[in-house]
N, C-alpha and C positions, 0 to 999 in steps of 0.2 A: 784663517779668519777677515774677515771683513774689516775695512774701514770702521764701522759704526761700533764694534765690539771690541777693537784697540780703543776706540775711542772714548766708550764704557768703562773700561779699564782704568784707564789711565784720571776720568775724571773722578772715578771713586777711591782710586789711591791720592789724588791732591785732597777731597774733600775729607778723607781720615787723617791727611796727615796735618792739614788744617786744623780739624777738632782736637787732635792731640796738641798741637802749639797753642788753641785759644784754650784749653784747660791748664796747660804747663804754665801761661801767662796768669791766669788766675791763680793757679795756687801760689804762683811766687808774690803775686801781687798781694793777697790777703794772708800768706803767712802761713799756709797751709803744709808746706814744706818745712817749717821751722823745728819739728820732733817737739815742740811742748804740748804733748799729747798726755801729760800729766795731770792729777787731780791740781786745782787751784788751792793753795794752803795759803793762809794770812801770814803764816811765821813758818821760816826754813826750818828742818828739826835738826841740820847739821849745817854746822859753819867751821868755816878756819880762822880762829882768832890772830895767830900769830905763826912765824914760821921762817926757820934759821939754816940756814946750808953749813953745813960742817966740812965739807970738802967737795974736791972737783968730781970727784965720781957720783954725786948726785946724794950722797945721805946727808939727811935732813934733821931737826929736831921741828915738832907742831904741836902747837894748841889746839886741839879740834874741840868743840863743843858740840856734846849729842845730847837733843833733850832735856837742854841746861845743865847738866852736866859735864864738867870740862876734863879732858884728858890728856897726858902728856905722849905725843907717839913718837918713835924714833924709825924711821923710814928709809932703810937702805936698799941698794940693788938687787940683793937675795933675801928681803922681805922687810917685814914690819913688826914692832913690838911696842905695848903697854909698857911704857916706862913707870906710869905714876896715874893713878887718879885724883885730880887735881878738887875734886868736890864739886860743890854747886856753882854755876855759873854767876856772872856779877850781874847779867844782863838776860836772867830766866826768863824763857817765853810762858806766857801763861798756857797753861792746857787745859782743858774743858774735862769738867768731873766725868766721869762714867758710870752712869746708872747700872743697876743689873735688869736683866729681862725679866717681864713678869711671869709667874709660875714658874721660877726656878727657886730651888733652894740655895742659900748662900752657906758655902763651905770655907770652913776654916784651914 
């Protein structure tokens, strides 16, 4: 290989590495790597209201609100169980009404 071919190969490698570094910098600067590629909701559907640890192994009781309904969960190292449905949450999120599609009949 001649000196010119080696120089062109090294220059192409440096340009490629520079472009990758530039795109990585832009991605970090503008938050493209944050993992927030979900739909934007005004209200989250799942909230942890309260939790209490029961022992050193990691067992805990947790009150979770899902779509405005509260549930008492027991989470242990070997699994999770719903202990009780507590009913409607005190801070119930407003849910938009769903309208049926046109042309479809309603089924009871």
